[in-house]
Structure formats: C-alpha cells, structure tokens
C-alpha positions as CSV (number, residue, x, y, z in Angstrom):
1,X,48.4,-18.4,-5.9
2,X,48.6,-15.4,-3.7
3,X,45.8,-14.3,-1.4
4,X,45.2,-10.8,0.0
5,X,43.3,-10.6,3.3
6,X,42.0,-7.2,4.4
7,X,40.3,-6.8,7.8
8,X,38.4,-3.6,8.4
9,X,38.8,-2.9,12.2
10,X,35.6,-0.9,12.5
11,X,33.2,-3.6,11.5
12,X,35.2,-6.8,11.6
13,X,34.5,-7.6,7.9
14,X,37.0,-9.6,5.9
15,X,37.4,-9.4,2.1
16,X,39.5,-12.0,0.3
17,X,40.6,-11.3,-3.2
18,X,41.7,-14.5,-4.8
19,X,44.5,-14.5,-7.3
20,X,48.1,-13.4,-7.5
21,X,48.8,-9.9,-6.3
22,X,48.5,-7.5,-9.3
23,X,45.9,-9.7,-11.0
24,X,42.2,-9.0,-10.9
25,X,40.2,-11.7,-9.3
26,X,36.6,-12.2,-7.9
27,X,36.1,-10.8,-4.5
28,X,34.3,-12.8,-1.8
29,X,32.9,-11.5,1.4
30,X,33.6,-13.7,4.5
31,X,31.5,-13.3,7.6
32,X,33.5,-12.6,10.7
33,X,32.8,-11.6,14.3
34,X,32.3,-7.9,14.7
35,X,35.0,-6.1,16.6
36,X,33.8,-5.8,20.2
37,X,35.5,-2.4,20.4
38,X,33.1,-1.1,17.7
39,X,29.6,0.2,18.6
40,X,28.3,-0.1,15.0
41,X,25.6,-2.7,14.7
42,X,26.5,-4.3,11.4
43,X,24.4,-7.3,10.3
44,X,26.9,-8.8,8.0
45,X,28.8,-10.8,10.5
46,X,29.3,-14.3,11.8
47,X,26.2,-14.1,13.9
48,X,24.0,-13.5,10.8
49,X,25.5,-16.6,9.1
50,X,24.8,-18.7,12.2
51,X,21.2,-17.6,12.3
52,X,20.7,-18.6,8.7
53,X,22.3,-22.0,9.0
54,X,20.9,-22.9,12.4
55,X,17.3,-21.7,11.9
56,X,15.8,-23.8,9.1
57,X,12.4,-22.3,9.7
58,X,13.6,-18.8,8.7
59,X,15.7,-19.9,5.8
60,X,14.9,-23.4,4.7
61,X,17.3,-25.3,2.5
62,X,20.0,-22.6,2.7
63,X,22.9,-23.5,0.4
64,X,26.2,-24.4,2.1
65,X,28.2,-23.8,-1.1
66,X,31.4,-22.1,0.1
67,X,31.3,-19.9,-3.0
68,X,28.1,-18.2,-1.9
69,X,27.6,-15.6,0.8
70,X,24.7,-14.1,2.6
71,X,23.8,-10.4,3.0
72,X,21.1,-8.8,5.1
73,X,19.2,-6.1,3.1
74,X,17.3,-4.2,5.8
75,X,15.4,-3.9,8.0
76,X,16.8,-0.4,8.3
77,X,18.0,0.0,4.8
78,X,16.5,3.2,3.2
79,X,15.7,1.5,-0.1
80,X,13.4,-1.0,1.6
81,X,11.1,2.0,2.4
82,X,9.9,0.1,5.4
83,X,10.9,-2.3,8.1
84,X,11.4,-5.6,6.2
85,X,14.5,-7.7,6.0
86,X,15.7,-9.6,2.9
87,X,18.3,-12.3,3.5
88,X,20.1,-12.5,0.1
89,X,22.2,-15.4,-0.9
90,X,24.7,-14.1,-3.4
91,X,27.1,-15.5,-5.9
92,X,29.4,-12.4,-6.3
93,X,26.8,-9.7,-6.9
94,X,24.2,-12.0,-8.4
95,X,21.2,-13.0,-6.4
96,X,20.9,-16.8,-6.0
97,X,18.1,-16.8,-3.4
98,X,16.1,-14.4,-1.3
99,X,14.2,-15.0,1.9
100,X,12.0,-12.1,3.1
101,X,11.6,-11.8,6.8
102,X,8.7,-9.7,8.3
103,X,7.5,-9.1,11.8
104,X,9.4,-6.0,12.9
105,X,6.3,-3.8,13.6
106,X,4.3,-6.1,15.9
107,X,1.2,-4.0,15.4
108,X,-1.6,-6.4,16.2
109,X,-4.0,-4.6,13.9
110,X,-6.4,-7.5,13.3
111,X,-6.6,-8.3,17.0
112,X,-7.6,-4.7,17.8
113,X,-10.7,-5.3,15.7
114,X,-12.0,-7.6,18.3
115,X,-12.2,-4.8,20.9
116,X,-13.0,-1.8,18.8
117,X,-16.4,-1.2,17.2
118,X,-16.9,-0.7,13.5
119,X,-16.4,3.0,13.5
120,X,-13.5,3.0,15.9
121,X,-11.6,0.6,13.7
122,X,-11.3,3.3,11.1
123,X,-8.4,4.6,13.2
124,X,-6.6,1.3,12.7
125,X,-7.1,0.8,8.9
126,X,-5.7,4.3,8.4
127,X,-2.4,3.0,9.7
128,X,-2.1,0.0,7.4
129,X,-1.4,1.4,3.9
130,X,-0.4,4.8,5.3
131,X,0.4,6.2,1.9
132,X,-3.3,6.5,1.1
133,X,-5.2,6.0,4.4
134,X,-8.5,7.4,3.1
135,X,-8.7,4.6,0.6
136,X,-8.4,2.0,3.3
137,X,-11.5,3.4,5.0
138,X,-13.5,3.0,1.8
139,X,-12.7,-0.7,1.7
140,X,-13.3,-1.2,5.4
141,X,-16.7,0.5,5.4
142,X,-17.8,-1.3,2.3
143,X,-17.3,-4.6,4.1
144,X,-19.0,-3.3,7.3
145,X,-22.0,-1.8,5.5
146,X,-22.3,-5.1,3.6
147,X,-22.6,-6.8,6.9
148,X,-25.2,-4.3,8.2
149,X,-27.1,-4.3,5.0
150,X,-26.8,-0.5,4.7
151,X,-27.1,1.3,1.4
152,X,-25.3,4.7,1.7
153,X,-26.7,7.9,0.2
154,X,-25.8,9.1,-3.4
155,X,-24.0,12.1,-1.9
156,X,-21.8,9.8,0.3
157,X,-21.1,7.6,-2.7
158,X,-19.7,10.5,-4.7
159,X,-17.6,11.8,-1.9
160,X,-16.1,8.3,-1.2
161,X,-15.4,7.8,-4.8
162,X,-13.6,11.1,-5.2
163,X,-11.6,10.6,-2.0
164,X,-10.7,7.1,-3.0
165,X,-9.3,8.2,-6.3
166,X,-7.4,11.0,-4.6
167,X,-5.9,8.4,-2.4
168,X,-4.9,6.4,-5.4
169,X,-3.1,9.4,-6.9
170,X,-1.5,10.1,-3.5
171,X,-0.1,6.6,-3.3
172,X,1.1,6.5,-6.9
173,X,2.9,9.8,-6.7
174,X,5.0,8.6,-3.8
175,X,5.6,5.2,-5.3
176,X,6.8,6.4,-8.7
177,X,8.8,9.2,-7.1
178,X,10.5,7.0,-4.5
179,X,11.2,4.3,-7.0
180,X,13.0,6.9,-9.1
181,X,14.8,8.2,-6.1
182,X,16.2,4.8,-5.3
183,X,17.8,4.8,-8.8
184,X,19.2,8.3,-8.4
185,X,16.5,10.5,-9.9
186,X,16.0,12.9,-7.0
187,X,14.1,15.5,-9.1
188,X,11.4,13.0,-10.0
189,X,10.8,12.4,-6.4
190,X,10.3,16.1,-5.7
191,X,7.8,16.3,-8.6
192,X,5.7,13.6,-7.0
193,X,6.1,14.5,-3.4
194,X,5.2,18.2,-3.7
195,X,1.8,17.5,-5.2
196,X,0.9,15.1,-2.4
197,X,0.7,18.1,-0.1
198,X,-2.3,19.4,-2.0
199,X,-4.1,16.1,-1.4
200,X,-3.2,16.3,2.3
201,X,-4.8,19.8,2.3
202,X,-8.0,18.4,0.9
203,X,-8.0,15.5,3.4
204,X,-7.4,17.9,6.2
205,X,-10.2,20.2,5.1
206,X,-12.7,17.2,4.9
207,X,-11.7,15.4,8.1
208,X,-9.8,17.9,10.2
209,X,-6.8,15.5,10.3
210,X,-4.0,15.6,7.8
211,X,-2.4,12.2,7.9
212,X,-4.9,9.7,9.5
213,X,-8.3,11.1,8.6
214,X,-10.7,8.5,10.2
215,X,-13.4,10.4,8.3
216,X,-15.9,7.8,7.1
217,X,-18.5,6.0,9.3
218,X,-20.9,3.2,9.0
219,X,-23.7,4.7,6.9
220,X,-21.9,7.9,6.1
221,X,-19.2,10.2,7.3
222,X,-18.1,12.1,10.4
223,X,-19.3,15.5,9.3
224,X,-20.6,17.5,6.3
225,X,-18.5,19.5,3.9
226,X,-18.9,22.8,2.1
227,X,-19.3,21.9,-1.5
228,X,-18.0,25.1,-2.9
229,X,-14.7,25.0,-1.1
230,X,-14.3,21.3,-1.6
231,X,-14.8,21.7,-5.4
232,X,-12.4,24.6,-5.6
233,X,-9.6,22.7,-3.9
234,X,-10.1,19.5,-5.9
235,X,-10.4,21.4,-9.3
236,X,-7.3,23.4,-8.7
237,X,-5.4,20.2,-8.0
238,X,-6.7,18.0,-10.9
239,X,-6.7,20.8,-13.5
240,X,-3.6,22.8,-12.7
241,X,-1.1,21.2,-10.3
242,X,-1.3,17.4,-10.9
243,X,-1.2,17.2,-14.8
244,X,2.0,19.2,-14.9
245,X,3.6,17.1,-12.3
246,X,2.7,13.9,-14.1
247,X,4.0,15.3,-17.4
248,X,7.2,16.4,-15.8
249,X,7.8,12.9,-14.2
250,X,7.1,11.3,-17.6
251,X,9.4,13.6,-19.5
252,X,12.2,13.0,-17.0
253,X,11.9,9.2,-16.7
254,X,10.1,7.5,-19.6
255,X,13.0,8.0,-22.1
256,X,15.8,8.4,-19.6
257,X,18.5,5.9,-20.6
258,X,19.6,5.2,-17.1
259,X,16.0,4.7,-15.9
260,X,15.3,2.4,-18.8
261,X,18.4,0.3,-18.2
262,X,17.5,-0.1,-14.6
263,X,13.8,-1.1,-15.1
264,X,13.3,-2.7,-18.5
265,X,13.5,-6.5,-18.3
266,X,14.0,-6.4,-14.5
267,X,11.8,-8.3,-12.2
268,X,9.7,-9.8,-14.9
269,X,6.6,-11.8,-14.1
270,X,4.3,-13.4,-16.7
271,X,0.5,-13.3,-16.9
272,X,0.1,-16.9,-15.8
273,X,2.5,-16.4,-12.8
274,X,0.6,-13.2,-11.8
275,X,-2.7,-15.2,-11.7
276,X,-1.2,-18.1,-9.9
277,X,0.3,-15.9,-7.2
278,X,-3.0,-14.0,-6.7
279,X,-1.3,-10.7,-7.6
280,X,-3.6,-7.7,-8.2
281,X,-3.5,-4.0,-9.0
282,X,-0.8,-2.4,-11.1
283,X,1.5,-5.4,-10.7
284,X,-1.1,-7.8,-12.3
285,X,-2.1,-5.3,-15.0
286,X,1.5,-4.7,-15.9
287,X,1.7,-8.4,-16.7
288,X,-1.4,-8.5,-18.9
289,X,-4.0,-9.4,-16.3
290,X,-7.0,-7.3,-17.1
291,X,-8.7,-7.2,-13.7
292,X,-9.9,-4.2,-11.8
293,X,-12.4,-4.5,-8.9
294,X,-14.0,-1.3,-10.0
295,X,-15.0,-3.0,-13.2
296,X,-15.4,-6.6,-12.1
297,X,-17.2,-6.1,-8.8
298,X,-18.4,-2.4,-9.1
299,X,-19.2,-0.4,-6.1
300,X,-20.0,3.3,-5.2
301,X,-20.1,5.3,-8.4
302,X,-18.5,2.5,-10.5
303,X,-21.8,0.7,-10.8
304,X,-24.8,1.8,-12.9
305,X,-27.7,3.5,-11.3
306,X,-25.6,4.5,-8.3
307,X,-27.9,7.4,-7.5
308,X,-31.2,5.4,-7.9
309,X,-32.1,7.6,-10.8
310,X,-30.3,5.9,-13.6
311,X,-26.9,7.6,-13.4
312,X,-24.3,5.7,-15.5
313,X,-21.2,4.3,-13.9
314,X,-18.0,6.5,-13.9
315,X,-16.2,5.9,-17.2
316,X,-12.5,5.1,-17.2
317,X,-10.0,2.9,-18.9
318,X,-7.9,0.2,-17.3
319,X,-4.3,0.5,-18.4
320,X,-2.7,-2.9,-19.1
321,X,0.8,-3.9,-20.3
322,X,2.3,-7.2,-21.1
323,X,6.0,-7.1,-20.3
324,X,5.5,-7.5,-16.6
325,X,8.8,-5.7,-15.6
326,X,9.6,-2.7,-13.4
327,X,9.1,-0.3,-16.3
328,X,5.6,-1.7,-17.0
329,X,4.6,-1.2,-13.4
330,X,5.9,2.4,-13.5
331,X,4.0,3.1,-16.7
332,X,0.7,1.6,-15.5
333,X,0.8,3.7,-12.3
334,X,1.5,6.8,-14.4
335,X,-1.6,6.1,-16.6
336,X,-3.7,5.2,-13.6
337,X,-3.2,8.6,-12.2
338,X,-4.5,10.2,-15.4
339,X,-7.5,7.9,-15.3
340,X,-8.2,8.8,-11.7
341,X,-8.2,12.5,-12.7
342,X,-10.7,11.6,-15.5
343,X,-13.0,9.9,-12.9
344,X,-12.9,12.8,-10.5
345,X,-13.7,15.3,-13.3
346,X,-16.9,13.4,-14.1
347,X,-18.1,13.6,-10.5
348,X,-16.8,16.8,-9.0
349,X,-19.5,19.0,-10.6
350,X,-22.3,16.4,-10.0
351,X,-22.1,16.0,-6.2
352,X,-25.8,15.4,-5.2
353,X,-27.5,17.5,-2.6
354,X,-29.3,15.9,0.3
355,X,-28.2,13.9,3.3
356,X,-24.6,12.7,3.6
357,X,-25.6,10.0,6.2
358,X,-28.3,7.3,6.2
359,X,-31.4,7.8,8.2
360,X,-30.9,7.7,12.0
361,X,-33.9,5.4,12.2
362,X,-31.7,2.5,11.2
363,X,-29.7,3.0,14.3
364,X,-26.3,2.7,12.5
365,X,-25.4,6.4,12.6
366,X,-25.2,8.9,15.4
367,X,-28.1,11.4,15.2
368,X,-27.3,15.0,14.4
369,X,-26.4,17.2,17.3
370,X,-29.7,19.2,17.1
371,X,-31.6,15.9,17.6
372,X,-29.3,14.8,20.4
373,X,-29.7,18.0,22.3
374,X,-33.3,18.7,21.3
375,X,-35.2,15.4,21.7
376,X,-35.2,12.6,24.2
377,X,-35.2,10.0,21.3
378,X,-32.1,11.5,19.8
379,X,-30.3,11.6,23.2
380,X,-31.2,7.9,23.9
381,X,-30.0,6.8,20.4
382,X,-26.7,8.7,20.9
383,X,-26.0,6.9,24.1
384,X,-27.2,3.6,22.9
385,X,-24.5,3.7,20.2
386,X,-21.6,5.1,22.3
387,X,-22.1,3.3,25.6
388,X,-19.7,0.4,26.1
389,X,-22.5,-2.0,27.1
390,X,-24.7,-1.1,24.1
391,X,-23.4,-0.2,20.7
392,X,-24.0,-1.6,17.2
393,X,-26.3,-4.6,16.7
394,X,-25.2,-6.2,13.4
395,X,-26.7,-9.4,12.2
396,X,-24.8,-12.7,12.8
397,X,-22.9,-13.8,9.8
398,X,-19.7,-13.3,7.8
399,X,-19.0,-11.1,4.8
400,X,-16.1,-10.1,2.5
401,X,-15.8,-6.7,1.0
402,X,-13.0,-5.3,-1.1
403,X,-12.0,-2.2,-3.1
404,X,-9.4,-1.5,-5.8
405,X,-6.8,0.5,-4.0
406,X,-3.5,1.8,-5.4
407,X,-1.6,-1.4,-4.7
408,X,-4.4,-3.8,-5.7
409,X,-7.3,-5.6,-4.1
410,X,-7.7,-4.6,-0.4
411,X,-10.4,-6.7,1.3
412,X,-11.8,-7.3,4.7
413,X,-13.4,-10.5,5.9
414,X,-15.7,-9.9,8.9
415,X,-17.3,-12.4,11.2
416,X,-20.0,-11.1,13.5
417,X,-21.6,-12.8,16.5
418,X,-24.2,-10.1,16.8
419,X,-22.1,-8.0,19.2
420,X,-21.0,-4.4,19.0
421,X,-17.5,-5.4,17.8
422,X,-16.4,-7.9,15.2
423,X,-15.8,-11.5,16.4
424,X,-13.0,-11.7,13.8
425,X,-11.7,-9.3,11.2
426,X,-9.2,-10.5,8.6
427,X,-7.4,-8.3,6.2
428,X,-6.5,-9.2,2.6
429,X,-3.6,-6.8,2.0
430,X,-2.0,-6.4,-1.4
431,X,1.5,-5.9,0.0
432,X,1.6,-9.3,1.9
433,X,0.8,-11.2,-1.3
434,X,3.1,-9.2,-3.5
435,X,6.0,-9.6,-1.1
436,X,5.7,-13.4,-1.4
437,X,6.6,-13.2,-5.1
438,X,9.7,-11.0,-4.6
439,X,12.2,-13.9,-4.3
440,X,11.2,-15.3,-7.7
441,X,11.3,-11.9,-9.3
442,X,14.9,-11.1,-8.3
443,X,16.5,-14.6,-8.8
444,X,19.4,-14.3,-11.2
445,X,19.5,-10.5,-11.1
446,X,22.3,-8.3,-9.8
447,X,22.1,-7.1,-6.2
448,X,21.5,-3.5,-7.4
449,X,18.3,-4.7,-9.1
450,X,16.8,-5.6,-5.8
451,X,16.3,-1.9,-5.2
452,X,14.5,-1.5,-8.6
453,X,12.2,-4.5,-8.0
454,X,11.3,-3.7,-4.4
455,X,10.5,-0.1,-5.3
456,X,8.2,-1.2,-8.1
457,X,6.3,-3.4,-5.7
458,X,5.6,-0.6,-3.3
459,X,5.6,-2.9,-0.2
460,X,4.0,-1.3,2.9
461,X,5.2,-3.0,6.1
462,X,2.1,-2.0,8.1
463,X,0.1,-4.3,5.8
464,X,2.5,-7.2,6.4
465,X,2.7,-7.2,10.3
466,X,-1.0,-7.1,11.2
C-alpha cells in the first residue's frame, strides 16, 4: 500500500493519505512540530497533543487510539463568538469527544463585588452578558432590593420591565443573526444587527451611555426620563422597525433548505436531559420544559397588583417546542421577540406618574440635588451614602434573586455582613451551565455541526470567567 506524505512548510502540519496513489482514502491529520521559521501561532501541533496527553485534569481519559486526532477550536476562532477553547477529539470529521476549556478572560467579577457597593457593582454586571447589559442590572437589583427589603415604585417597575424586554430583543437579534452568519447567511445577520442600533439609541437616551448603561440603582434609577420622548422612541421601534426585521429574518431562514439541513436534528437534547442539566431559557423551552421565571416566580410587572391598585400582570405566552435541536432554539427565540413586543405594548402607554425612586427616608437612595444643596439633612444623607467609611447599611443575611434574561435564569446570591459592600456575591449565569452540556450535544456530529450548536447556545465568555 502506498502512502503519500505532504508537509506544509508554513505551519509544520502533516497530512497522510492512506491507500495507493490514485485511489481515494481517508485522510488523517498528524500533529507535528511547527516550523521554527514560521511566525504563525498554529495550535494544531505536537505541543497541543502533548498538553492533552500529559494534563489529565484538562482532558481526563483522553483516548490514545491512533485513528483519532485532536483539534483546537478557538479560543480565537470567529465562530466561537468569544474566548473559549474547545479541544475536539475527531475520527475523520466526526466528533468523538469535546472538552471545553475556559479561563481566558481572567475578569474576577465576583471578587470585585467584595470591594464595590451595591450601586457601583452595576458597572460590573453590565460587562457579564454584554449583549443585553441592561437586563443584567434588572436581575442584580432584584437581588439587592430583596436583601434591603425595598419595594420599588410602580413607575420604576414599568421602566425596568420595558428595558428588560428591550434587552431580551437586543440579545436575540444578535444571537439569531450571528448563528445564521456562521452558516453563511450574511443578510440575516444584517437584518438583526441593524435593529439593535435602535435599542442602543433608547439605552443611550435613558442612561447617557450606549453600551454599558449602569442606569438602575438600589430603590430606583440614576435619573428621570422624559416620558414623551421615551414613548416615541420605543413605539417607533416596536411598531415599525422591529416587526419588519423579524419577518425578514423568518422569511429568509425558516424554510431555507440549507439552514434547515444545518439546524434540524443537530444538537438535540431531550426534556429530561434539559431538566437534569439545569438548563433554562430558550434552550430548555426548545426541549419542552415549560419554565419561565416571569411566570413561575413573577417580579416587576409580571405579578398581579404590581402597582398596588389591582393592575393585572403583563400578559404574554411562553413559546415551547419539543424537538430540542438548533432549529427549535432559533424558532423559540424568534417567537420570544414577538412576545416581548406584546409585553412592551401593554406597558408603554401606561407608565405611571409619580416618583421614580423610593423615599429618601429609607436611606437607600441618594436625595435629589435640590435637597442635597438646599438642606443640611439632604447634604448629610448624601455624604453618608457616598463616603467610603459610611455607605449602605443592609441587614445581615443571605438572599437569592433571579430574572428571566434572554439566555435563561440569571441569578445572584448575596451574603451580607451588614457592611456597605457584599461579603460575598455569587452569580448563577446561564452560559456557564449551558456550556457544560455542549460536549454531549455534539458527540457523533460532524465537525461543521459544532458551529451550528455553539451558535444556538449563545455562550458569553464574560459569564464563564467571573
């Protein structure tokens, strides 16, 4: 039997094609030393193989079958959308095993909570799921206000609900568009990405910052808004721009033969598996798990009597599918955007008047500027909250608060020792839990299917490396 060896000088990669010359045979990739003359930092080399075989902690029970080969997918691969590394063990082009490796950001987000007060930490949660930072703040302050025992005003509840749903739309537009882009549908990506700019405009108007708003505070928000302008911007988006974009994406993708072939039956997970893996959000609902924190543990305008005057909870449907594949996850996200529009339409014309923040007498919120500059009491309270040797005085204890964000249940577990900063803050991020099930979802699939599955999970690395 003949054997053809080809060595590529630039990267030191060997490919052996078994079989006689002129006959087709399966190709195997052998890992070889990178050519020292080359400056290209390829990861498929002998060094990568040695790391896999010599570090059992990183890749336990790695097969030593000579017919298998390993390939590093990421951490700089554009289809990972983030800095994560997948070590794939392949038989030809079929995935035998996958080991996700995280830790490339080294952010230390949770440790920062121990030196930042409850308002300052909003700047950190903005940077976790950076596709919809305003929604992260809703979850964080729900937990913080639960610790303080604060009931926010009806006006603040409506504003947080609207901004949270805009954040869900903002996240889904990029997830669906980028997942399609990974499979070659560039136009679908533009349909989704363009409309996100309108949400950024709204966030910038509300907070003054376009990408990391840091808008909400314990007991309220950073500053008031003009209702007329806010309503005009939101209505123009949900009534004119967004519906057309969603329809265009659906027309382009839902019956597209290439998109269907790349997503249907790929990355399937059952209802029982989704429950056992603690999966939440669109991933769980695409597998038949009918759970939504907005329904099962209602908060803000999702609970009855949210205004103290008998107002009903915001009405919406929870989209659920049963196939649990990439296509189901795409379809659930598409319908969730329509339901978010339905929620916003119920609230946008019913924003209550009155105070946005809770009373300053509770000493959780900074007094208005006119009180700070016009009275000694207001000046004292202002400095009591901002001075480093004073600050918040929460009760001792521990709480858990969560919200239904675009990727699933985002929760924060807080432990307070009575000081101005948390003694410990623990994040329950959807991405961290969802990444753990990736190896099972891609076993037996082709290497090209890794891109489809990973895009449907919408993994955010900043939620992984906290």
